[in-house]
VMD Tcl script that draws the C-alpha trace (Angstrom):
set ca {
  {-64.23 152.09 21.56}
  {-63.20 150.53 18.27}
  {-65.71 148.91 15.96}
  {-65.33 145.75 13.93}
  {-67.64 144.38 11.28}
  {-68.11 140.67 11.77}
  {-69.88 138.02 9.79}
  {-71.49 135.51 12.11}
  {-72.08 132.35 10.15}
  {-73.99 129.27 11.17}
  {-75.84 126.60 9.26}
  {-79.00 128.70 9.02}
  {-77.81 132.14 7.97}
  {-75.04 134.45 6.90}
  {-75.51 137.80 8.61}
  {-73.22 140.79 8.94}
  {-73.38 142.59 12.27}
  {-71.44 145.61 13.51}
  {-69.85 145.06 16.92}
  {-68.15 147.48 19.20}
  {-65.26 145.62 20.81}
  {-64.72 145.76 24.56}
  {-61.27 144.30 25.12}
  {-60.03 146.18 28.19}
  {-61.23 146.03 31.79}
  {-62.77 149.50 31.65}
  {-64.47 149.00 28.27}
  {-65.96 145.69 29.47}
  {-67.12 147.28 32.74}
  {-68.83 150.15 30.90}
  {-70.24 147.94 28.16}
  {-73.38 149.51 26.73}
  {-74.05 151.80 29.69}
  {-75.22 155.21 28.54}
  {-76.74 153.89 25.33}
  {-80.48 153.97 24.74}
  {-80.87 151.13 22.24}
  {-79.17 148.87 19.70}
  {-80.04 148.53 16.03}
  {-80.83 145.04 14.73}
  {-77.39 144.75 13.17}
  {-75.39 146.06 16.15}
  {-73.92 144.51 19.24}
  {-71.05 144.44 21.69}
  {-68.30 141.81 21.72}
  {-66.90 141.44 25.24}
  {-63.49 139.78 24.87}
  {-62.27 137.49 27.66}
  {-65.55 137.92 29.53}
  {-67.81 135.24 31.01}
  {-70.37 137.35 32.87}
  {-72.49 140.44 32.29}
  {-74.41 142.87 34.45}
  {-77.36 144.99 33.45}
  {-76.91 147.46 36.31}
  {-77.91 150.89 35.07}
  {-79.13 149.61 31.70}
  {-82.34 150.99 30.20}
  {-83.28 148.19 27.82}
  {-83.37 144.40 27.46}
  {-80.60 142.43 25.69}
  {-79.95 138.94 24.35}
  {-76.67 137.45 25.61}
  {-74.58 134.80 23.82}
  {-71.67 133.07 25.57}
  {-68.98 131.58 23.31}
  {-66.09 129.20 23.88}
  {-62.65 129.78 22.35}
  {-63.83 128.18 19.08}
  {-66.97 130.30 18.73}
  {-69.32 127.53 19.87}
  {-72.41 128.82 21.66}
  {-72.28 127.54 25.22}
  {-75.25 129.41 26.63}
  {-77.94 131.80 25.44}
  {-79.86 134.20 27.65}
  {-82.76 135.87 25.90}
  {-84.34 139.08 27.16}
  {-81.96 139.83 30.04}
  {-83.61 142.73 31.83}
  {-82.09 145.82 33.45}
  {-80.52 145.17 36.86}
  {-80.11 141.43 36.23}
  {-76.81 139.53 35.98}
  {-75.80 136.44 34.05}
  {-72.70 134.26 33.74}
  {-71.27 131.21 32.03}
  {-68.03 130.27 33.79}
  {-66.66 128.26 30.85}
  {-67.16 131.05 28.27}
  {-64.25 132.91 26.71}
  {-66.16 135.74 25.00}
  {-69.66 137.18 25.24}
  {-71.90 138.86 22.69}
  {-74.57 141.38 23.66}
  {-77.17 141.92 20.96}
  {-80.59 143.52 20.62}
  {-83.39 141.60 22.26}
  {-85.00 139.31 19.67}
  {-81.79 138.75 17.68}
  {-81.36 135.16 18.94}
  {-84.85 134.22 17.82}
  {-84.53 136.11 14.52}
  {-81.27 134.34 13.63}
  {-82.37 130.95 15.07}
  {-79.19 130.52 17.11}
  {-79.07 127.70 19.65}
  {-76.59 126.12 22.03}
  {-73.96 124.09 20.20}
  {-74.04 126.22 17.04}
  {-70.59 127.35 15.96}
  {-70.37 131.00 15.01}
  {-67.44 131.99 12.85}
  {-66.37 135.54 13.51}
  {-64.77 136.87 10.33}
  {-63.31 140.35 10.48}
  {-64.89 142.29 7.61}
  {-63.31 145.65 8.31}
  {-62.46 147.95 11.16}
  {-62.69 151.59 11.96}
  {-61.95 153.67 15.01}
  {-64.59 155.77 16.66}
}
mol new
graphics top color blue
foreach p $ca { graphics top sphere $p radius 0.5 }
foreach p [lrange $ca 0 end-1] q [lrange $ca 1 end] { graphics top cylinder $p $q radius 0.2 }
display resetview
């Protein structure tokens, strides 16, 4: 899965996070399965995805649903293993370490600007 470094900017902070990009059916289906944790600056960008499942996951995640302009439509904090979540109007979804939403003070209606900082293949 390829990795992209993105700067997520809102009115409160300017933070650089490293996202793996899931932009195919299989990469979205697999998601973070098989991983044991995420670092504070890591996450998964699920392109063209408006729902997530935690089936088979071993740890809790924060979920951020975005519209086509990067506006936060819905936030789900601390989604536990074996739970599911959706936001039918979302275009993309971010999966980040539990606690990231609170740490960065994101809220519904905030616009996150995803700026490509660099890319590398893994």
